[in-house]
MDAnalysis code that builds the backbone (N, CA, C; Angstrom):
import MDAnalysis as mda
import numpy as np

u = mda.Universe.empty(207, n_residues=69, atom_resindex=np.repeat(np.arange(69), 3), trajectory=True)
u.add_TopologyAttr("name", ["N", "CA", "C"] * 69)
u.add_TopologyAttr("resid", np.arange(1, 70))
u.add_TopologyAttr("resname", ["UNK", "UNK", "UNK", "UNK", "UNK", "UNK", "UNK", "UNK", "UNK", "UNK", "UNK", "UNK", "UNK", "UNK", "UNK", "UNK", "UNK", "UNK", "UNK", "UNK", "UNK", "UNK", "UNK", "UNK", "UNK", "UNK", "UNK", "UNK", "UNK", "UNK", "UNK", "UNK", "UNK", "UNK", "UNK", "UNK", "UNK", "UNK", "UNK", "UNK", "UNK", "UNK", "UNK", "UNK", "UNK", "UNK", "UNK", "UNK", "UNK", "UNK", "UNK", "UNK", "UNK", "UNK", "UNK", "UNK", "UNK", "UNK", "UNK", "UNK", "UNK", "UNK", "UNK", "UNK", "UNK", "UNK", "UNK", "UNK", "UNK"])
u.atoms.positions = np.array([
    [0.818, -1.395, 0.238],
    [0.246, 0.171, 0.140],
    [1.047, 1.196, 0.015],
    [0.423, 2.255, -0.844],
    [1.335, 3.519, -0.929],
    [1.079, 4.337, 0.488],
    [0.048, 4.162, 0.915],
    [-0.174, 5.032, 2.343],
    [-1.078, 4.390, 3.032],
    [-1.201, 4.728, 4.436],
    [-2.129, 4.158, 5.114],
    [-3.615, 5.279, 5.175],
    [-4.181, 4.376, 4.222],
    [-5.346, 5.128, 3.872],
    [-6.817, 5.648, 5.104],
    [-6.383, 5.004, 6.268],
    [-7.354, 5.366, 7.329],
    [-6.650, 6.627, 8.249],
    [-5.588, 7.102, 7.747],
    [-5.252, 8.511, 8.224],
    [-5.415, 9.597, 7.398],
    [-5.631, 9.248, 5.759],
    [-5.812, 10.187, 5.015],
    [-7.082, 10.293, 4.231],
    [-8.093, 9.255, 4.425],
    [-9.095, 9.356, 3.475],
    [-10.107, 8.030, 3.902],
    [-11.242, 8.079, 3.312],
    [-11.970, 7.037, 3.330],
    [-12.256, 6.639, 1.954],
    [-12.163, 5.252, 1.884],
    [-12.295, 4.388, 0.406],
    [-13.738, 4.161, 0.345],
    [-14.427, 4.481, -0.671],
    [-15.549, 4.233, -1.117],
    [-15.772, 3.269, -2.301],
    [-15.998, 1.932, -1.836],
    [-15.767, 0.849, -2.768],
    [-16.644, 0.902, -4.159],
    [-18.037, 1.293, -3.924],
    [-18.865, 1.422, -5.076],
    [-19.369, 2.986, -5.177],
    [-19.577, 2.928, -6.615],
    [-20.072, 4.543, -6.722],
    [-21.422, 4.535, -6.611],
    [-22.232, 4.315, -5.675],
    [-23.476, 4.308, -5.397],
    [-23.573, 5.437, -4.375],
    [-25.050, 5.848, -4.504],
    [-25.446, 7.098, -3.625],
    [-25.427, 6.533, -2.155],
    [-25.691, 5.337, -1.634],
    [-25.753, 4.822, -0.692],
    [-24.004, 4.769, 0.089],
    [-23.458, 4.451, -0.830],
    [-21.787, 4.265, -0.189],
    [-21.272, 5.214, -0.541],
    [-21.591, 6.377, -1.041],
    [-21.169, 7.733, -0.850],
    [-21.506, 8.424, 0.019],
    [-22.657, 8.503, 0.404],
    [-23.463, 9.067, 1.644],
    [-22.465, 8.426, 2.887],
    [-22.358, 7.041, 2.831],
    [-21.721, 6.616, 4.102],
    [-20.476, 7.055, 4.161],
    [-19.714, 7.158, 3.143],
    [-18.407, 7.595, 3.227],
    [-18.258, 9.023, 3.811],
    [-19.103, 9.795, 3.425],
    [-19.025, 11.271, 3.546],
    [-19.646, 11.353, 5.046],
    [-20.532, 10.645, 5.725],
    [-20.887, 10.571, 7.186],
    [-19.297, 9.994, 7.963],
    [-19.033, 8.805, 7.142],
    [-17.455, 8.477, 8.228],
    [-16.685, 9.646, 8.450],
    [-16.655, 10.289, 6.980],
    [-15.300, 11.917, 7.022],
    [-15.654, 12.870, 8.030],
    [-16.951, 13.010, 7.889],
    [-17.372, 13.975, 8.932],
    [-17.470, 13.871, 10.313],
    [-17.431, 12.545, 10.674],
    [-17.577, 11.925, 12.246],
    [-16.010, 11.496, 12.554],
    [-15.274, 11.708, 11.860],
    [-13.640, 11.184, 12.046],
    [-13.058, 12.658, 12.592],
    [-12.005, 12.406, 13.733],
    [-11.313, 13.458, 13.947],
    [-9.785, 13.278, 12.966],
    [-9.645, 14.199, 12.410],
    [-8.462, 14.125, 11.276],
    [-7.297, 14.749, 11.851],
    [-6.022, 14.318, 11.443],
    [-4.927, 14.945, 11.915],
    [-4.597, 15.817, 10.862],
    [-4.768, 16.896, 11.064],
    [-4.809, 17.934, 9.895],
    [-3.196, 18.237, 9.452],
    [-2.229, 18.262, 10.471],
    [-1.008, 18.806, 10.324],
    [-0.433, 17.464, 9.190],
    [-0.896, 16.426, 9.759],
    [-0.042, 14.935, 9.001],
    [-0.888, 15.023, 7.686],
    [-1.885, 15.224, 7.544],
    [-2.709, 15.321, 6.047],
    [-1.752, 16.595, 5.380],
    [-1.650, 17.704, 5.813],
    [-0.913, 18.621, 5.048],
    [0.617, 18.222, 4.770],
    [1.363, 17.621, 5.647],
    [2.513, 17.113, 5.444],
    [2.846, 16.193, 4.447],
    [1.769, 14.935, 4.387],
    [1.824, 14.106, 3.337],
    [1.462, 15.056, 1.860],
    [0.569, 15.999, 1.992],
    [-0.013, 16.570, 0.936],
    [1.268, 17.365, 0.055],
    [2.453, 17.894, 1.047],
    [3.148, 18.968, 0.515],
    [4.351, 17.944, -0.068],
    [4.607, 16.807, 0.480],
    [5.411, 15.831, 0.223],
    [5.184, 15.045, -0.843],
    [3.779, 14.899, -1.380],
    [3.418, 14.078, -2.682],
    [2.739, 15.121, -3.639],
    [3.027, 15.941, -3.771],
    [2.554, 16.831, -5.232],
    [2.672, 16.170, -6.508],
    [1.675, 16.500, -7.400],
    [2.020, 15.837, -8.660],
    [3.347, 16.179, -9.272],
    [3.980, 17.270, -9.105],
    [5.353, 17.380, -9.767],
    [6.373, 16.370, -8.931],
    [5.961, 16.197, -7.589],
    [7.070, 15.181, -7.024],
    [6.592, 13.976, -7.315],
    [5.605, 13.421, -7.500],
    [5.144, 11.914, -7.474],
    [5.575, 11.756, -8.937],
    [5.401, 12.738, -9.892],
    [5.686, 12.472, -11.439],
    [7.105, 12.229, -11.519],
    [7.951, 12.866, -10.779],
    [9.563, 12.888, -10.848],
    [10.019, 11.554, -10.265],
    [9.159, 11.179, -9.175],
    [9.541, 9.811, -8.987],
    [9.336, 8.796, -9.826],
    [8.022, 8.766, -10.704],
    [7.798, 7.884, -11.486],
    [8.609, 7.974, -12.777],
    [8.861, 9.103, -13.346],
    [10.059, 9.048, -13.818],
    [11.270, 8.370, -13.692],
    [11.663, 9.005, -12.776],
    [12.906, 8.229, -12.560],
    [13.166, 6.765, -12.302],
    [11.941, 6.070, -11.751],
    [11.718, 4.829, -11.837],
    [11.840, 4.407, -13.119],
    [10.737, 4.567, -13.910],
    [10.865, 4.231, -15.314],
    [11.998, 4.311, -16.150],
    [12.762, 5.469, -16.247],
    [14.205, 5.630, -16.627],
    [15.084, 4.631, -16.124],
    [15.133, 4.254, -14.789],
    [15.760, 3.325, -14.106],
    [15.749, 1.673, -14.920],
    [14.117, 1.682, -15.117],
    [13.685, 0.419, -15.752],
    [14.315, 0.320, -17.331],
    [14.154, 1.383, -17.974],
    [14.605, 1.355, -19.300],
    [16.133, 1.399, -19.356],
    [16.962, 1.785, -18.396],
    [18.153, 1.769, -18.477],
    [18.633, 0.417, -18.439],
    [17.944, -0.297, -17.207],
    [18.605, -1.586, -16.902],
    [17.582, -2.653, -17.798],
    [17.076, -2.507, -18.928],
    [16.146, -3.223, -19.414],
    [17.133, -4.703, -19.642],
    [16.378, -5.639, -19.337],
    [17.085, -7.174, -19.600],
    [18.496, -7.505, -18.523],
    [18.480, -6.688, -17.595],
    [19.335, -7.048, -16.590],
    [18.791, -7.598, -15.345],
    [17.637, -7.981, -15.618],
    [17.028, -8.904, -14.366],
    [17.415, -8.219, -13.003],
    [17.695, -6.604, -13.322],
    [17.817, -5.887, -11.494],
    [16.473, -5.529, -11.057],
    [15.140, -5.796, -11.576],
    [13.865, -5.559, -10.841],
    [13.351, -6.847, -10.652],
])
């Protein structure tokens, strides 16, 4: 898992009105650690995550056939 979902959000399994309503109710009734969520967001911007993905894929291409992955 990339992150601990319970700390940063609510997973809604189906896209139904009932499931979405239950997810929203859970979110409103939960006490969130705002500072932790802000820190996570600042460390995982689109640019930063995109750069990590680019670096990983560049390494895969560079070592293609080396069986290093």
